[in-house]
N, C-alpha and C positions, 0 to 999 in steps of 0.2 A: 504494500498502500504505500510504502513511503515512498519509495522506487518511480511508481507511477506519478506522484505529486510531484517531485523533482523534474520528473519530468515535464509534465504540463507548466513547471517555473521558467525550465531552462524555456522549452517553447517559447510561451507565451514575454518572457524575457525576451529574447530574439527580434520577437513582429516589433517590441517596441522599439527596442538599437535601430532597426531596419525604416519601423517607419519618422523613427528622428531623423537619418540619415537621404532619406527621398527628398528627392530634390526635382522642381518641375519646369521645364526651357520652354523658350520664346524667339523665337527668327519668323522675317518675316522682309520686305524692302521699303527703302529709301524715298518718297517721289516726292517731286513737286506738281504740287496740287493746281498750277494753270502750263507746266512744258508737259507734266505727264514724263521727266528727264530720269532718271533715277541719280541718287545722292550723295557725295559720303561726306557724310555728318559724324561728328562725335556727340555723343550720347554718355546720357546718363539712366541707372535703376536706383529708384527715389520708391523708401517703403512707404506705410502708411503715415508713420510717423514723423515726416521729410525727410529721411534722413536715407542720405547720397550712400549706398550699399555697390554697385558695382560701375563703372563704367568700360565704354571701347566705340571702333568710330565701322561704320558702314561703308563697303565695296562700294567707290565713283563709279568701276563702271558699269556694274547691275544692280545699286543697292541694298543688296544686300546685307543684316545682321546677323547676330545672335548671341543672348543671355542666358545664359544656366545658373542655378543656386535656386531657384523660387521654391518657397515653404506652402503647399497644399491648406488650399482653402484661407489665406491672406492674398489680400489686394496693390498692388504697385503701380509704379506710374515710372513710362518711357518719356526723359523731355530732351529738347537738342539743348547740347554744350552752346551756347550763343559764344563764337571767336571774331572781335571787335577788325581781326586784321586778314581780313577771309577777303577777298573780292565781289561773293555770295550774301548777300542777306537772308534772315530769314524770319516770323519770328519766330521768339519764343515759344515754343507747347508743350502741353504734357498731353499725355493719354494714358488716360485710367484700360488697368488691367485686371481681372480678380479672379484667380484660378480656382475650380473647386474644387473638394476633398477628394482626395482618391487615393489609391496605398498601389499603384502603380506605376513608373516613369510617363511621362507623355511630355513628345513637344507642340507646342498650341504655336499658332501665326497672327502675325496681327502691319500688314501694314503700314506707314506711318506717312500720310502728306500731310507738306510744310507748304505750310503759307509762304512768297519769298512775299519777302520786303522793300520796297523800291518807290520814293513817294512819284506818286503820277498814274501809281498799279491799280489798274482795275478788275479785283477778284469777285468774278459772282458768286452770287448766293446761288447753294443749288436747288433747295429749292421756294420757291416766290407761297410764303404764305396766306394767300388772300385768294377769296373765291372771281371770278372771271369781276372785271368791271367794280371791283368792292373790293373800300378797304381798312374792316377790321379784322383783327387777321383772326386769322380764321381756330377752333379747337386744336393743344396738342402744338401749338409752333414754337411754346416752350423749346421743342426734339431740333427742331433744327438751330432756334435760335440760339440755347446752350453755346453751345462746343464754339459760335466763333464771342459772343460774353464773355469766356473762360478765356480766346487770348488776347482779349483788350484785357484782361487784366493781371494780364502775365507779359501786360507789356506799357509801360506806364507813358510810356514819352512820346508812343505813336498817338497822334490824331485824327481824323480819321469825315469821312462827310458819306454819309448812306443814300445815296443815287435811283431813283425810278423810274424804270418808265411806265408805257400806258400798254393793254393788251392790244387795243387795237389800234388802228389810225382814225379813224371817223368819229369818236366821240365826241360830245363839246365840251366833256366834263374832265376830258382829260386828264390838265393841268391843277386840280382840284384835286381826284384820286388818285393820282401819284402820289403829292406834296404829301399828303395825310396816308399814303401808305409808310414815304420816305419814315415823316414824324413817329408815327405811330411806332416803327422798330426803333429808331431813337431814345424814344420815352421809354420805350423795356429796359433798354441797356441803360441809362443815367438813371434809373428806380431802381437797379440794381448792382448801381458801384459805379457808376462809370462816369465818372465828370463830365459834366454837362460841355464846359471849358473845350472836350479835348473830341467831343463829335458835334458832328452838323448834320444836316439835314435838307433833297433838291430831290422837285419833280422834274421830269420834263413832259411835254406837252403829244412830242410827237416821238412815236416807236426805234429800236435802239436798233440803230444804224448794221448794227457787229451783228446783233441778233434777230434779223424783222421777220418776221411774223411767214412761213410756208405760203410758199404760193400755187395754186388749187388747192385740192380737194387734203385736207389734214388725214393724218392714220387717228380710223376708226376709237372713239375712244379718246381719245390725245386733243385737249387746245390747247392754243395759242396761250404765253402768261407773258408780261410783262417784264425783261428786266431788272434786276436790281442787285445795284454793286454796291461792295463796301473798298471804297478811292482811299487809298493813302495819299495825303496832306501835308502830313511832316512826324519823321525818325527823330 
């Protein structure tokens, strides 16, 4: 009986020791959000307490990076390290990754889309959080605007402008609608910690010349929406 108990204890201790040594890995590519080109950037890993625990550099040829040593069930952040002597500038960004509880080695993947940083650059919002010809933010808009909010919080010196274009060319209320759209987005940012002197808004009466409506019949279920840009005014 004592031998059986001893064997059980040894097995439990072995499993406990194994679980303590188990680590997870993270890989992916670092990509310029506008040009889609791969980037060689210095990255660091930050734990949920704000401690910097690892750093590495992505491959400039394919943008690939690899980190290991993550603990199951914990949350980390991947952030780029600002290099002031670099010829290519990017916003400081933090990407959250939460690892599940697991008892086996896993390798997870996450691509990092980096926003370039240069005066006058127009960064398009991927999702327009408005209904056609409406200026009220749609339900769930925070999901699409919060990532930009977090970027602005990480880059306190950057000043920007929200520029909005209309959904069509014939609506006489275009300027009013687009101005209200840009204003509503701006107010979301200022109501959530962005200083008012860092952000302006501007509505346009004519459709976006760089992204005009499709000529002819649009794809089924797909409706054109006017572009909205985050324009960098100063750094």
